[in-house]
GUTIVO-846491 format. One record per residue (C-alpha): residue in one letter; x, y, z. Coordinates in steps of 0.05 Angstrom, whole numbers, plus 5000, padded with zeros to 4 digits. Example, Ala and Ser with C-alpha at 12.3 -4.5 7.8 and 13.67 -1.06 7.14 Angstrom:
GUTIVO-846491
A524649105156;S527349795143;
//
This chain:
GUTIVO-846491
X071959780668;X067459260634;X070458670596;X068358910529;X071959580537;X078159220565;X078158730506;X077759320459;X083459670492;X087859060492;X085958880420;X087759560396;X094459590433;X096258910407;X094559130336;X098159800336;X104459550303;X106860060252;X100960520268;X103560700337;X103561420313;X096061500322;X095161280394;X090861770429;X083761710394;X082861000414;X082061100487;X078461770488;X071261560469;X071561030524;X073761440586;X068861990602;X063761550630;X059861810690;X062662500681;X060262540611;X053262290630;X052562770690;X054563350644;X049063190597;X043963220652;X046963850689;X044064540682;X046764970625;X046865540676;X054065520708;X051565830773;X046165280783;X050864740762;X056264990810;X051464790867;X048964120839;X052463610883;X049663030839;X053763310782;X060163420818;X060162730854;X062462350792;X067562900778;X070462790849;X070262050841;X074162120775;X080262290814;X084661790854;X085262290913;X087362080982;X081562301021;X085162201087;X089962771066;X086163391044;X090063740989;X088364500987;X094564680952;X092164510880;X095265170859;X101764840868;X100264190829;X093963810818;X092963070813;X090162830746;X083462410737;X083661660726;X082561730651;X088862150642;X092461670688;X090361070649;X092261400583;X099161600610;X100560870632;X098060600568;X102561070529;X108260880572;X107460140564;X106860240487;X113260630488;X116660090528;X115559630471;X120060000425;X122460680455;X126360870393;X120160830351;X115061140398;X119661680426;X124061900367;X119561900307;X118662550270;X113662790257;X109262580313;X101762570295;X099062500366;X103063080389;X100863510329;X093563330350;X095163560421;X097964190395;X091464330352;X087364180415;X091264650460;X090765180406;X083265070402;X082665190477;X087065790474;X084066090410;X090566140372;X093565820313;X096865150325;X103565430297;X103565910355;X103465340408;X109764990435;X108864400480;X113864450538;X114664190610;X111964730655;X111265480662;X118465580679;X121065300613;X115765680572;X117166340607;X124666290610;X124466130535;X122466830526;X126267140581;X132866900552;X130666900480;X128967620469;X134068070437;X134968610490;X140769120498;X144369400561;X139869900592;X133369620565;X128169590622;X123468990638;X117669210685;X114568710730;X111468660800;X114168460868;X108467920866;X111067550809;X113166840816;X120366780846;X123066350791;X121366850738;X123967400781;X130667040785;X130866900712;X130367680699;X135567810752;X140467330721;X139267640651;X140568320684;X147068070715;X149267770649;X147168270597;X146068940635;X138768990626;X134869320682;X129368940716;X124269370756;X118869150804;X112869530827;X108469400887;X100969250874;X095269300922;X092768650951;X086868680938;X085869300895;X079169690904;X078969690829;X082669330772;X084170030741;X089070150803;X093469580774;X093469870703;X095270560733;X100970270774;X104369980713;X102970600672;X106471050723;X112570620722;X113470560648;X119470960621;X122271100551;X127170480562;X121669970580;X121769440530;X117868870565;X111868840609;X112168160647;X106268000695;X101867460721;X094967310693;X093267040762;X098067200819;X100266580854;X100766900922;X093567150927;X089666900867;X088767610841;X086667620768;X090168180731;X086868620676;X091268280622;X087668590563;X088369280588;X095769170608;X097368870541;X093569460504;X097869930547;X104269540526;X102569520453;X100770300453;X107970430480;X111469930431;X112869460492;X112368730489;X107768360535;X109767700568;X104067370610;X105366840664;X099266430658;X101365880705;X094965950746;X089966160693;X089665660638;X083565170647;X082365540714;X077065960684;X074766090610;X078766580564;X082166580500;X088066970469;X083367480440;X081267640511;X088767770527;X092068020465;X099267880492;X105667720453;X107767150497;X104166670545;X106966100585;X102965610628;X103564970667;X098464440647;X099164000709;X095564510752;X088464700731;X088164290668;X089763660710;X094363410657;X100462960676;X106063270719;X111163580675;X106963860621;X106364580599;X105065060539;X108265640508;X104466140462;X108566590416;X104967060371;X106566830300;X109967520282;X114667410342;X117066700331;X122566850283;X126067390325;X125566990390;X131666530405;X130265830429;X132665650500;X135565010474;X139965030410;X136664900343;X139664820275;X135565410250;X134765870310;X131766430270;X126665950242;X119366170241;X117265470262;X114265440335;X117264740343;X124365040347;X122365150421;X121264430435;X128364190423;X130063900490;X132863230468;X128562610486;X121662820501;X117062570556;X112462320499;X107361930540;X106162540586;X105262980521;X100262520489;X096062440552;X094763220551;X089363080504;X085462670554;X085963230604;X082763670552;X077363200542;X076063180615;X075463910623;X071063980562;X066063460590;X065363880653;X065464560614;X070065130635;X064165590651;X061265080700;X068464920726;X069865660742;X063165760776;X064465150820;X071265370836;X068866060858;X063065730898;X067965290934;X072365870953;X066466260979;X063665641014;X069665551062;X070466291069;X063366391090;X064365901146;X069566331180;X067766901228;X067167591204;X071667961252;X078468271260;X081967621271;X080567391197;X083467781137;X083267621064;X088567891018;X083867660958;X078068010929;X071967590924;X069467950861;X068567460805;X072967860759;X078567890808;X079367190832;X077066460823;X079165850865;X084966160902;X084866560966;X090166821014;X087666791088;X091067141145;X089467011217;X091467601262;X097567431307;X098366711276;X104866601236;X103066291168;X108965771169;X106765521240;X099265521218;X100965101153;X105264611193;X099564521246;X094564401192;X099063881161;X101663531223;X094863551264;X089463541211;X092563241149;X090963851110;X095864141060;X096064901045;X101365371021;X104565841071;X105866541039;X111366961071;X112067551026;X115168241041;X108268541040;X103567921048;X102567391101;X097966831105;X096066131079;X094166051005;X087865571000;X086265290931;X081064730924;X079864390859;X073864060825;X074963410864;X074563780930;X068263610971;X064064081016;X065363591072;X072963691065;X071964451066;X067764361127;X073764001158;X078464561140;X073865101168;X073364701232;X080964661236;X081265441229;X075765561282;X079865111328;X085965561319;X081666181327;X078565921392;X084565591424;X090765861387;X096165431358;X098964851399;X106364821415;X110164541354;X111363821354;X118263591377;X122163321318;X123562581324;X130862351320;X132861761276;X129361101291;
//
């Protein structure tokens, strides 16, 4: 950072005083730098831009990634770029000057600005967006907030996220609702197979359809619009787990039509850890109970879902900078790049019976994530080997119907790193897994 910008930043911080309620605009015009310049020169065609290494180099350099350790588990949690990191630290330092003023003021203008920008990305009204800490908080707000009666059915799949499955099972134990899960093909020959599977399972007692936008196990993109239309035609509520979709590829609420949507922002948006978003259709807000008690639980104000006590305000404010970073890249370019990276490493592997994908490579069915299975190779042992012997992090998947390693690169991943990963897989295919390392005792 040059001295002029550093002076501007310090001067502004020192002059904030009583105006500490409008933090985020001051840092944002200074931060995009090389990424913004590269975006101006890049092709408007996402497919061409996806292969333009000159464009992606400053994007890669914008992250403070440890290149000795190759993280291919960005579907779990992603690092955030330096501009978000700097914003988070600046907000934290400002909060430390007087926490009660920074953290407890009401209303919070920067938070409302973040709400507006999230709503703009999602294509909803700001008053339909609650800022929460992760997908779990967002989705469990709905799971435990809906008025359901004993015998009411919730229909889901056996590929939904375990935390959400456990939430519905707990609700079933407590209130006598019926939680049902169906099996889905992985991958399906056609997306209509998924819609048909849900339609066959609906009964007169079905009250909620709960499903993933992107299945975390395989990266499978579900036909959300068709499923929500099916639910609406039967008078059923639709709850969409968007943990792996928001800012992964471009879409808005009109493309979904759901009643509820929850997501984490620390995955594909590259916002700070512990940030998430809940969408509640305006007509549903009043009837949904908040997860944490509110003085007016039947209020129609979306902010009733944010009553957690002391908020991680610096984290929430820094979300705006992650939004800027993604906008500077462009979500169409980003999605094309992520699909290119997935195909790049997959194409380096041999096409034979030893290599199986539980993920479709059709653009409408997946983006960055793929589930790879090597015949006769236990997924947990393979993941351990990649971590211990090659410093490569993947997610082992051991599902009742699926086995393999989940591989999820991000925009900061380089082609050289994917070559490294493919080389490690070839080594296993050629020579098998080595014996597990003996665990060391205490030193």
